[in-house]
C-alpha positions as a Markdown table, in Angstrom:
| # | Residue | x | y | z |
|---|---|---|---|---|
| 1 | Met | 78.8 | 69.6 | 100.3 |
| 2 | Asn | 79.6 | 69.7 | 104.6 |
| 3 | Ile | 80.6 | 72.5 | 106.2 |
| 4 | Leu | 81.8 | 73.3 | 109.9 |
| 5 | Ser | 81.0 | 76.3 | 111.5 |
| 6 | Ile | 82.7 | 77.9 | 114.2 |
| 7 | Gln | 81.2 | 81.0 | 115.1 |
| 8 | Ser | 78.7 | 82.8 | 118.3 |
| 9 | Trp | 75.1 | 81.6 | 118.6 |
| 10 | Val | 72.2 | 83.0 | 119.9 |
| 11 | Ala | 69.1 | 82.0 | 121.2 |
| 12 | Tyr | 66.5 | 84.7 | 119.8 |
| 13 | Gly | 67.5 | 85.9 | 117.2 |
| 14 | His | 69.8 | 86.3 | 114.0 |
| 15 | Val | 73.7 | 86.3 | 113.9 |
| 16 | Gly | 76.5 | 83.8 | 114.2 |
| 17 | Asn | 75.6 | 80.7 | 113.6 |
| 18 | Ala | 71.9 | 81.3 | 114.0 |
| 19 | Ala | 72.3 | 83.9 | 111.0 |
| 20 | Ala | 74.8 | 81.3 | 108.3 |
| 21 | Ile | 73.2 | 77.9 | 109.5 |
| 22 | Phe | 69.4 | 77.8 | 108.0 |
| 23 | Pro | 71.0 | 79.9 | 104.5 |
| 24 | Leu | 73.3 | 77.1 | 104.3 |
| 25 | Gln | 70.5 | 74.5 | 104.9 |
| 26 | Arg | 68.3 | 76.1 | 102.6 |
| 27 | Leu | 70.7 | 75.8 | 100.3 |
| 28 | Gly | 71.7 | 72.2 | 100.6 |
| 29 | Ala | 74.6 | 72.1 | 102.7 |
| 30 | Glu | 74.7 | 69.5 | 105.6 |
| 31 | Val | 76.2 | 72.6 | 108.7 |
| 32 | Trp | 78.3 | 71.0 | 111.8 |
| 33 | Ala | 77.8 | 74.0 | 113.9 |
| 34 | Val | 80.6 | 74.9 | 116.8 |
| 35 | His | 79.2 | 77.8 | 119.2 |
| 36 | Thr | 81.9 | 79.7 | 120.5 |
| 37 | Val | 79.4 | 81.6 | 123.1 |
| 38 | Gln | 75.5 | 81.3 | 123.7 |
| 39 | Tyr | 73.8 | 83.8 | 124.7 |
| 40 | Ser | 69.5 | 84.6 | 124.8 |
| 41 | Asn | 71.0 | 87.1 | 122.6 |
| 42 | His | 73.4 | 89.5 | 120.4 |
| 43 | Thr | 75.2 | 92.4 | 122.2 |
| 44 | Gly | 73.6 | 94.9 | 120.7 |
| 45 | Tyr | 70.4 | 95.0 | 122.6 |
| 46 | Gly | 72.2 | 96.1 | 125.8 |
| 47 | Asp | 71.6 | 93.6 | 128.0 |
| 48 | Phe | 72.3 | 89.7 | 127.6 |
| 49 | Thr | 72.5 | 86.4 | 129.1 |
| 50 | Gly | 75.1 | 83.3 | 129.0 |
| 51 | Met | 78.6 | 82.3 | 128.5 |
| 52 | Arg | 81.1 | 82.7 | 126.7 |
| 53 | Met | 82.4 | 79.2 | 125.0 |
| 54 | Pro | 85.8 | 77.7 | 126.7 |
| 55 | Ala | 88.4 | 77.5 | 124.1 |
| 56 | Glu | 88.2 | 73.3 | 125.5 |
| 57 | Thr | 84.9 | 72.6 | 124.6 |
| 58 | Val | 85.2 | 73.5 | 121.7 |
| 59 | Arg | 88.2 | 71.7 | 120.9 |
| 60 | Asp | 86.2 | 68.9 | 122.4 |
| 61 | Leu | 83.5 | 69.4 | 119.9 |
| 62 | Val | 85.7 | 69.6 | 116.9 |
| 63 | Ala | 87.7 | 66.4 | 118.1 |
| 64 | Gly | 84.2 | 64.8 | 118.7 |
| 65 | Ile | 83.3 | 64.8 | 114.7 |
| 66 | Ala | 86.8 | 64.4 | 113.9 |
| 67 | Ala | 86.3 | 60.7 | 115.8 |
| 68 | Arg | 83.0 | 60.1 | 113.5 |
| 69 | Gly | 85.6 | 60.0 | 110.9 |
| 70 | Ala | 83.5 | 63.3 | 109.1 |
| 71 | Leu | 86.8 | 65.4 | 108.5 |
| 72 | Pro | 86.9 | 63.8 | 105.3 |
| 73 | Arg | 84.1 | 64.7 | 103.8 |
| 74 | Cys | 84.4 | 68.3 | 105.1 |
| 75 | Asp | 84.1 | 70.6 | 102.6 |
| 76 | Ala | 85.1 | 74.2 | 104.8 |
| 77 | Leu | 85.4 | 75.6 | 107.4 |
| 78 | Leu | 83.5 | 78.9 | 107.7 |
| 79 | Ser | 84.7 | 80.6 | 111.0 |
| 80 | Gly | 82.9 | 84.2 | 112.8 |
| 81 | Tyr | 83.3 | 85.7 | 116.0 |
| 82 | Leu | 85.6 | 83.7 | 117.9 |
| 83 | Gly | 85.2 | 85.8 | 121.3 |
| 84 | Thr | 88.8 | 85.3 | 123.1 |
| 85 | Ala | 91.9 | 84.3 | 121.4 |
| 86 | Ala | 92.4 | 81.4 | 123.2 |
| 87 | Val | 89.9 | 80.2 | 120.9 |
| 88 | Gly | 91.0 | 81.6 | 117.4 |
| 89 | Asp | 93.8 | 78.8 | 118.8 |
| 90 | Ala | 91.0 | 76.5 | 119.0 |
| 91 | Val | 89.8 | 77.6 | 115.4 |
| 92 | Ile | 94.1 | 77.7 | 114.3 |
| 93 | Glu | 94.0 | 73.7 | 115.3 |
| 94 | Ala | 90.4 | 72.7 | 114.0 |
| 95 | Ala | 91.9 | 74.0 | 110.7 |
| 96 | Lys | 95.1 | 72.1 | 110.5 |
| 97 | Ser | 93.0 | 69.3 | 111.2 |
| 98 | Leu | 90.8 | 69.7 | 108.5 |
| 99 | Arg | 93.3 | 70.5 | 106.0 |
| 100 | Ala | 95.1 | 67.0 | 107.5 |
| 101 | Ala | 92.0 | 64.4 | 106.9 |
| 102 | Asn | 90.8 | 66.8 | 103.5 |
| 103 | Pro | 93.8 | 68.6 | 101.4 |
| 104 | Arg | 91.5 | 70.6 | 99.2 |
| 105 | Ala | 88.8 | 71.6 | 102.1 |
| 106 | Leu | 88.8 | 75.4 | 102.3 |
| 107 | Trp | 88.9 | 77.9 | 105.5 |
| 108 | Cys | 86.8 | 80.4 | 104.8 |
| 109 | Cys | 87.6 | 82.8 | 107.3 |
| 110 | Asp | 85.1 | 86.1 | 108.2 |
| 111 | Pro | 87.6 | 87.8 | 110.6 |
| 112 | Val | 84.8 | 89.6 | 112.8 |
| 113 | Leu | 86.6 | 92.2 | 114.8 |
| 114 | Gly | 84.9 | 95.5 | 114.3 |
| 115 | Asp | 83.4 | 98.1 | 112.0 |
| 116 | Gln | 83.2 | 101.4 | 110.9 |
| 117 | Val | 80.0 | 104.2 | 110.0 |
| 118 | Pro | 80.7 | 104.9 | 106.2 |
| 119 | Gly | 81.8 | 108.6 | 105.9 |
| 120 | Glu | 82.7 | 108.9 | 109.7 |
| 121 | Ile | 85.1 | 108.0 | 112.1 |
| 122 | Ala | 86.0 | 104.5 | 112.2 |
| 123 | Arg | 84.4 | 102.9 | 115.4 |
| 124 | Gly | 86.9 | 100.7 | 116.1 |
| 125 | Leu | 87.9 | 96.8 | 117.5 |
| 126 | Tyr | 84.8 | 95.5 | 118.7 |
| 127 | Val | 86.7 | 92.8 | 120.4 |
| 128 | Pro | 90.1 | 92.2 | 122.7 |
| 129 | Glu | 92.9 | 93.3 | 121.2 |
| 130 | Asp | 95.2 | 89.7 | 122.0 |
| 131 | Leu | 92.5 | 88.2 | 119.3 |
| 132 | Ala | 92.3 | 90.8 | 116.8 |
| 133 | Arg | 96.2 | 89.8 | 116.8 |
| 134 | Leu | 95.7 | 86.5 | 116.3 |
| 135 | Val | 93.8 | 87.5 | 113.8 |
| 136 | Ala | 95.6 | 89.6 | 111.9 |
| 137 | Thr | 98.9 | 87.6 | 112.3 |
| 138 | Arg | 97.8 | 84.2 | 112.5 |
| 139 | Cys | 94.3 | 83.4 | 110.8 |
| 140 | Val | 95.0 | 85.2 | 107.5 |
| 141 | Lys | 97.8 | 84.0 | 107.0 |
| 142 | Gln | 96.1 | 80.0 | 107.5 |
| 143 | Ala | 92.6 | 81.6 | 105.3 |
| 144 | Asp | 91.6 | 80.8 | 102.1 |
| 145 | Leu | 88.6 | 82.9 | 101.5 |
| 146 | Leu | 88.6 | 86.1 | 103.9 |
| 147 | Thr | 85.7 | 88.5 | 104.0 |
| 148 | Pro | 86.8 | 91.7 | 105.9 |
| 149 | Asn | 84.7 | 94.6 | 106.2 |
| 150 | Gln | 86.3 | 98.1 | 105.4 |
| 151 | Phe | 87.3 | 98.4 | 108.7 |
| 152 | Glu | 88.5 | 95.3 | 109.3 |
| 153 | Leu | 90.6 | 95.7 | 105.7 |
| 154 | Gly | 92.3 | 98.3 | 107.4 |
| 155 | Tyr | 93.0 | 97.0 | 110.3 |
| 156 | Leu | 94.5 | 93.6 | 108.8 |
| 157 | Thr | 96.3 | 95.4 | 106.6 |
| 158 | Gly | 97.8 | 98.8 | 108.1 |
| 159 | Leu | 96.2 | 100.9 | 105.1 |
| 160 | Asp | 94.3 | 103.0 | 104.6 |
| 161 | Thr | 91.2 | 102.2 | 103.1 |
| 162 | Ala | 89.0 | 105.6 | 102.5 |
| 163 | Thr | 88.9 | 105.6 | 98.6 |
| 164 | Leu | 88.7 | 102.6 | 95.7 |
| 165 | Asp | 92.1 | 102.6 | 94.8 |
| 166 | Gly | 92.9 | 102.4 | 98.8 |
| 167 | Val | 90.8 | 99.8 | 98.7 |
| 168 | Arg | 92.3 | 97.5 | 95.9 |
| 169 | Ile | 95.4 | 98.4 | 97.0 |
| 170 | Ala | 94.5 | 97.2 | 100.3 |
| 171 | Val | 92.8 | 94.3 | 99.1 |
| 172 | Ala | 96.1 | 92.8 | 97.2 |
| 173 | Arg | 98.2 | 93.3 | 100.6 |
| 174 | Leu | 96.0 | 90.9 | 102.1 |
| 175 | Arg | 96.2 | 88.5 | 99.8 |
| 176 | Asp | 99.6 | 88.4 | 100.0 |
| 177 | Met | 99.3 | 87.7 | 103.5 |
| 178 | Met | 97.1 | 84.6 | 102.9 |
| 179 | Arg | 97.9 | 81.1 | 102.8 |
| 180 | Pro | 99.6 | 80.3 | 99.1 |
| 181 | Glu | 98.4 | 77.1 | 98.6 |
| 182 | Gly | 94.8 | 78.4 | 98.3 |
| 183 | Pro | 92.9 | 80.4 | 96.0 |
| 184 | Arg | 93.6 | 83.8 | 97.9 |
| 185 | Ala | 89.7 | 85.4 | 97.3 |
| 186 | Val | 89.4 | 88.0 | 99.4 |
| 187 | Val | 85.2 | 90.0 | 99.5 |
| 188 | Val | 85.6 | 93.3 | 101.4 |
| 189 | Thr | 81.8 | 93.3 | 102.2 |
| 190 | Ser | 80.9 | 96.6 | 102.6 |
| 191 | Phe | 82.5 | 99.9 | 102.3 |
| 192 | Ala | 81.8 | 103.3 | 101.0 |
| 193 | Gly | 84.7 | 105.0 | 99.0 |
| 194 | Glu | 84.4 | 108.7 | 96.9 |
| 195 | Gln | 83.1 | 106.8 | 93.9 |
| 196 | Thr | 80.2 | 105.8 | 95.9 |
| 197 | Pro | 76.7 | 107.1 | 95.4 |
| 198 | Ala | 74.7 | 108.1 | 98.9 |
| 199 | Asp | 72.3 | 105.8 | 98.3 |
| 200 | Ala | 74.5 | 103.0 | 97.5 |
| 201 | Ile | 76.8 | 100.2 | 99.4 |
| 202 | Asp | 79.9 | 98.9 | 97.4 |
| 203 | Leu | 81.2 | 95.3 | 97.2 |
| 204 | Leu | 85.3 | 94.6 | 96.1 |
| 205 | Ala | 85.8 | 91.0 | 95.2 |
| 206 | Ala | 89.4 | 89.6 | 94.1 |
| 207 | Ala | 91.0 | 86.0 | 93.5 |
| 208 | Gly | 93.3 | 84.8 | 90.6 |
| 209 | Ala | 94.3 | 87.9 | 88.6 |
| 210 | Gln | 90.2 | 89.3 | 88.2 |
| 211 | Thr | 89.1 | 92.5 | 90.9 |
| 212 | His | 85.0 | 92.9 | 90.5 |
| 213 | Leu | 83.4 | 95.5 | 92.3 |
| 214 | Leu | 79.6 | 95.3 | 92.6 |
| 215 | Arg | 77.2 | 98.2 | 93.6 |
| 216 | Leu | 74.0 | 97.3 | 96.0 |
| 217 | Pro | 71.3 | 100.2 | 96.6 |
| 218 | Arg | 71.6 | 101.1 | 100.6 |
| 219 | Leu | 68.7 | 100.3 | 102.2 |
| 220 | Asp | 67.6 | 101.6 | 105.8 |
| 221 | Val | 67.6 | 98.7 | 107.9 |
| 222 | Ala | 70.2 | 98.1 | 111.3 |
| 223 | Ser | 69.8 | 94.1 | 111.6 |
| 224 | Ser | 72.7 | 93.1 | 113.0 |
| 225 | Gly | 73.7 | 89.7 | 111.3 |
| 226 | Ala | 74.1 | 90.9 | 107.9 |
| 227 | Gly | 77.6 | 89.7 | 107.3 |
| 228 | Asp | 77.3 | 86.6 | 108.9 |
| 229 | Val | 74.5 | 85.9 | 106.4 |
| 230 | Met | 77.0 | 87.7 | 104.1 |
| 231 | Ala | 80.1 | 84.9 | 104.6 |
| 232 | Ala | 77.9 | 81.7 | 105.2 |
| 233 | Leu | 76.7 | 82.7 | 101.4 |
| 234 | Leu | 80.0 | 83.1 | 99.7 |
| 235 | Cys | 81.6 | 80.2 | 101.1 |
| 236 | Phe | 78.4 | 78.2 | 99.7 |
| 237 | His | 78.5 | 80.0 | 96.0 |
| 238 | Phe | 82.2 | 79.8 | 95.6 |
| 239 | Leu | 82.9 | 76.2 | 97.2 |
| 240 | Arg | 80.1 | 75.6 | 94.4 |
| 241 | Thr | 81.1 | 77.9 | 91.8 |
| 242 | Gly | 84.7 | 78.3 | 92.1 |
| 243 | Asn | 84.0 | 81.6 | 91.0 |
| 244 | Ile | 84.5 | 84.6 | 93.4 |
| 245 | Ala | 81.9 | 87.1 | 90.7 |
| 246 | Leu | 80.0 | 85.0 | 90.7 |
| 247 | Ala | 80.0 | 83.2 | 94.0 |
| 248 | Leu | 79.8 | 87.4 | 95.2 |
| 249 | Glu | 76.8 | 87.9 | 93.0 |
| 250 | Trp | 74.6 | 85.5 | 94.8 |
| 251 | Ala | 75.2 | 86.2 | 98.0 |
| 252 | Ala | 74.7 | 89.7 | 97.3 |
| 253 | Ser | 71.9 | 89.2 | 95.4 |
| 254 | Ser | 70.0 | 87.0 | 98.4 |
| 255 | Leu | 71.2 | 89.3 | 101.0 |
| 256 | His | 69.7 | 92.1 | 99.8 |
| 257 | Gly | 66.7 | 90.5 | 99.4 |
| 258 | Val | 66.9 | 89.8 | 102.6 |
| 259 | Leu | 67.2 | 93.0 | 103.7 |
| 260 | Arg | 64.9 | 94.6 | 101.3 |
| 261 | Arg | 61.9 | 92.3 | 103.4 |
| 262 | Thr | 63.4 | 92.6 | 106.6 |
| 263 | Ala | 63.0 | 96.5 | 105.9 |
| 264 | Ala | 60.2 | 96.6 | 104.5 |
| 265 | Glu | 58.6 | 95.3 | 108.2 |
| 266 | Gln | 60.5 | 97.1 | 109.8 |
| 267 | Ser | 62.2 | 94.2 | 112.0 |
| 268 | Arg | 65.2 | 94.8 | 114.3 |
| 269 | Glu | 65.8 | 91.1 | 113.7 |
| 270 | Leu | 66.5 | 89.4 | 109.7 |
| 271 | Leu | 63.5 | 88.2 | 108.3 |
| 272 | Leu | 65.7 | 84.7 | 107.2 |
| 273 | Val | 62.7 | 82.2 | 107.5 |
| 274 | Asp | 60.3 | 84.6 | 106.1 |
| 275 | Ala | 62.7 | 85.8 | 102.9 |
| 276 | Gln | 64.3 | 82.3 | 102.9 |
| 277 | Asp | 62.9 | 82.1 | 98.9 |
| 278 | Glu | 65.4 | 84.8 | 98.5 |
| 279 | Phe | 68.3 | 81.9 | 98.8 |
| 280 | Ala | 67.9 | 79.7 | 96.5 |
| 281 | Ala | 65.9 | 82.5 | 93.5 |
| 282 | Pro | 67.2 | 86.4 | 94.5 |
| 283 | Ser | 64.5 | 87.9 | 93.4 |
| 284 | Arg | 66.9 | 90.8 | 91.7 |
| 285 | Arg | 70.5 | 89.8 | 90.8 |
| 286 | Phe | 73.0 | 92.1 | 90.8 |
| 287 | Ser | 76.1 | 92.0 | 88.4 |
| 288 | Ala | 79.6 | 92.4 | 89.3 |
| 289 | Lys | 81.7 | 94.3 | 86.8 |
| 290 | Arg | 85.4 | 93.4 | 86.1 |
| 291 | Leu | 88.0 | 95.9 | 87.3 |
């Protein structure tokens, strides 16, 4: 399995490509990584060094990969934090180039736009508004697998996602907006509705005529990068199985194991290396329930 991953990079810690590459490699995938930013650490620390990559650099790197004749062997484009609308344009072009070379390839798009605190008012966007609009109006239309969180689902659809019924309606709306030739798969990677216990977090996956709910125990851990790991694992397991419910079960179970290890060690950064066996064989398996 070959995956072109275009997202952020940090030298210290695990977010973006620094969160996605190792789990994918541990599972046996080849990852061709293109970075949209290169920072010393994630911005949650308050200060960092490094730079955003110009859109032309992203284009040049993808063109260089294409020049090796590699794109026909690429199974998926995985995209995450883009940084600027110009880089978003470059990623859309990369998706078009990949599909021209391999029409069966999927675009797994993690719309990294913003977040919210469960039970509180949404924090809102943490990317520029022109980038958020580009993702909502152009990336969504070409994506095959989308992995929004609760806030992002509401932003992309303009619908209320405070309840389980609201999430289901918003997911259906989002799927209608996606590329009709693809599987139109959506996984809401975390949400809390009126039926979600205070000590749990819910995930919802939809593809074809099926919708599944998976509930995880809530852990006392605030490490960044969990969403990036989740999107990478969903991409891999959906490619591997073709079944969104199985992909959700594998990805959620593996990530929960990593987060449990991270919480036990009270680490600010995800312990991807220490907990790497969770990717191949999760220590606890969670099952999705069909709705």
